[in-house]
C-alpha positions as MATLAB code, in Angstrom:
seq = 'MPMPKGYSFLKAAAIPEAWITAYQLVIKIANIQPEETALIFAAASGVGTSLIQLCKWRGANSIAVASSEDKIKHCKKLGSFDGINYRQTPMFSQRVKLITDGEGVDVILDCILGDFFKENLDCLGLDSRWVIFGTMGGIRIQEANMIKLLAKRGSILTSTLRNRSDSYKAELVSDVTRDLIPEFENGVLDPLVNTEYKMSEASQALRYLEQNLNIGKIVLKCDL';
ca = [
      63.172   71.612  126.060;
      60.190   70.211  125.456;
      57.846   71.465  122.226;
      55.471   73.751  122.982;
      51.523   71.966  122.954;
      49.930   72.114  119.305;
      53.450   73.772  117.477;
      54.898   72.059  114.279;
      58.588   71.352  114.397;
      59.022   74.611  112.246;
      57.600   76.883  114.838;
      59.415   75.232  117.667;
      62.208   75.653  116.033;
      62.797   79.392  116.063;
      62.314   79.109  120.034;
      65.886   78.238  120.381;
      68.181   79.734  120.293;
      66.355   83.500  119.749;
      64.380   83.529  122.502;
      67.076   81.932  125.225;
      69.234   85.184  123.742;
      66.218   87.484  124.506;
      65.319   85.946  127.545;
      69.018   86.059  128.807;
      69.283   89.847  127.958;
      65.634   91.258  129.375;
      65.536   89.326  132.836;
      68.912   88.190  133.856;
      71.129   90.945  131.901;
      69.249   94.172  131.833;
      66.509   93.218  134.518;
      63.971   95.078  132.978;
      61.262   96.638  135.116;
      57.528   97.348  134.681;
      57.028  100.395  132.829;
      60.719  101.299  131.882;
      61.221  101.689  128.358;
      63.825   99.960  126.071;
      65.511  100.856  122.407;
      66.111   97.530  120.842;
      68.428   97.276  117.623;
      67.648   94.994  114.834;
      64.028   94.944  116.264;
      62.444   92.541  113.330;
      65.340   90.025  113.337;
      64.338   86.802  115.287;
      66.351   87.947  118.590;
      64.801   90.950  118.455;
      61.327   90.120  117.763;
      61.321   87.905  120.659;
      63.117   91.050  122.833;
      60.073   93.436  121.580;
      57.315   90.749  122.861;
      59.289   89.926  126.155;
      59.655   93.464  127.215;
      55.748   93.486  126.598;
      55.379   90.661  128.591;
      57.333   92.465  131.372;
      55.219   95.213  131.572;
      57.718   97.491  129.777;
      57.748   99.906  126.310;
      60.041   99.549  123.655;
      61.492  101.640  121.207;
      61.760   99.484  117.855;
      65.290  100.229  115.735;
      65.117   98.964  111.938;
      66.062   99.349  108.489;
      62.612   99.649  107.309;
      59.181  101.297  107.355;
      57.253   97.448  107.129;
      59.417   96.358  109.478;
      59.187   99.280  111.700;
      55.061   98.406  111.068;
      55.546   94.836  112.279;
      57.604   95.943  115.308;
      54.788   98.146  116.098;
      51.983   94.972  116.130;
      54.116   93.090  118.011;
      54.202   95.971  121.032;
      56.313   98.418  120.681;
      54.721  101.620  121.308;
      57.050  103.289  118.429;
      59.825  102.968  116.104;
      62.599  104.107  114.213;
      64.004  103.578  110.537;
      67.469  104.272  111.088;
      68.492  104.401  107.040;
      65.567  107.528  107.322;
      66.937  108.826  110.541;
      70.692  108.224  111.371;
      70.987  110.640  113.892;
      68.399  108.384  115.789;
      68.724  110.234  119.223;
      67.024  113.282  118.311;
      64.072  111.182  117.848;
      64.802  109.457  120.748;
      64.759  112.282  123.019;
      61.366  113.628  121.132;
      59.952  109.881  122.186;
      60.551  110.177  125.575;
      59.700  113.653  125.996;
      63.609  113.955  126.778;
      64.746  111.615  129.286;
      66.015  108.914  127.232;
      65.714  105.521  127.593;
      66.044  103.147  130.409;
      67.753  100.514  128.642;
      69.718   99.900  125.323;
      69.807   96.262  123.977;
      72.466   96.921  121.358;
      73.963   94.309  118.683;
      75.016   96.795  116.756;
      77.902   98.592  118.999;
      80.627  100.625  116.062;
      78.510  102.942  114.047;
      75.814  103.729  116.741;
      78.067  104.136  119.839;
      77.930  107.525  119.700;
      74.121  108.076  118.822;
      73.743  105.681  121.920;
      75.818  107.883  124.546;
      72.938  110.592  123.733;
      69.718  108.094  123.851;
      70.814  107.265  127.495;
      68.687  107.987  130.653;
      69.576  108.253  134.029;
      70.795  105.050  135.429;
      70.358  103.820  132.573;
      71.728   99.938  131.194;
      73.261   99.827  127.992;
      73.609   96.037  126.821;
      75.820   95.298  124.162;
      75.190   91.347  123.026;
      76.952   92.014  119.465;
      79.085   93.931  117.114;
      77.459   94.398  113.594;
      78.666   97.641  113.381;
      82.330   97.405  113.781;
      84.255   96.750  117.212;
      85.900  100.317  116.742;
      85.291  103.564  118.483;
      86.187  107.011  117.515;
      86.197  110.100  119.289;
      83.271  109.426  121.692;
      82.454  111.170  124.560;
      82.432  109.262  127.587;
      81.524  111.961  129.781;
      78.260  111.734  128.982;
      77.937  108.153  130.268;
      79.101  109.364  133.553;
      76.608  112.382  133.514;
      73.963  109.686  133.309;
      75.085  107.443  135.555;
      75.118  104.460  132.976;
      76.070  101.291  133.014;
      77.310   99.758  129.880;
      76.731   96.142  130.383;
      78.526   93.222  127.941;
      76.267   89.203  127.037;
      77.451   86.298  124.924;
      75.863   82.923  125.556;
      78.877   80.387  123.570;
      81.216   80.783  126.364;
      79.100   80.392  129.078;
      79.288   77.101  131.417;
      77.040   74.070  130.810;
      75.594   74.429  133.852;
      74.909   78.147  133.309;
      72.768   77.187  130.114;
      71.074   74.248  131.565;
      69.739   76.654  134.062;
      68.819   79.340  131.377;
      67.187   77.025  129.759;
      65.185   75.720  132.717;
      64.493   79.043  133.614;
      62.806   79.927  129.901;
      60.779   76.632  130.073;
      59.522   77.241  133.190;
      58.808   80.739  132.265;
      58.025   80.791  128.863;
      56.829   77.469  127.131;
      53.044   78.250  128.732;
      53.105   81.480  127.469;
      54.027   79.904  123.520;
      50.778   77.432  124.468;
      48.535   79.967  125.006;
      49.444   82.515  122.460;
      50.804   85.661  124.741;
      54.389   84.979  123.122;
      54.804   83.771  119.397;
      58.376   82.902  117.661;
      57.839   84.065  114.138;
      58.888   82.051  111.277;
      59.646   84.553  108.072;
      60.173   82.005  105.870;
      61.600   78.110  105.494;
      64.467   76.417  103.067;
      65.376   73.334  102.879;
      69.074   71.951  104.018;
      70.293   71.816  100.502;
      69.101   75.284   99.941;
      71.243   76.821  102.447;
      73.436   79.060  100.415;
      69.909   80.729   99.131;
      68.649   81.130  102.601;
      72.326   82.592  103.498;
      71.737   85.365  100.590;
      68.299   85.935  101.423;
      69.616   86.827  105.153;
      72.431   88.851  103.526;
      69.766   91.066  102.053;
      68.462   91.998  105.747;
      64.472   91.243  104.449;
      63.430   88.888  107.287;
      61.003   89.623  109.968;
      61.783   87.049  112.585;
      63.251   83.717  112.175;
      64.489   81.870  108.681;
      64.495   77.930  109.320;
      66.297   75.433  108.015;
      64.458   71.984  107.140;
      66.123   68.709  106.229;
      66.000   67.283  103.025;
      65.253   63.551  104.139;
];
């Protein structure tokens, strides 16, 4: 993948693999269409901030779910039309229904799974797609009422990059290069760098990450 013109190596380092992951989710898996609404979890993360921008780029709307009001504020600046602080509103499905006038969302982009599964069932709109690409909230689901999924004619999709074939990955990188590099260069899309650490400071970077403070990517730089 070529480095976008005018980009530093620091800025370019924030593109893969966050934007490749986000592109695959938005374009190839969920196939988000203009005017649809997506619910995005971990919305202030590297992948999350990419998802928000790609939804806007596709002409779709997004609702950001994050852990603080400051993060929600940044997500709105990136393009989300509304946001939910899940620490203040753990039963967030009612808020989603209010935001969408009772219709629910067309797409859920979910890297949490366990803790939010039952709430997500109540967020689904008709003929919706629920894309699971992470399990940060756990892998065990108890007493979920799956009739809600049937009633909404919802589809649960899953996605990973790690176990894809080399040919698939090569094609995906080619698609991202074709579609997104020009948008990085003209400023339509912006890979967010939250902070930079030296490679020798990797343990500090990890502790910062574990505190869930970052908005965008944490980049490690070689000491040499």
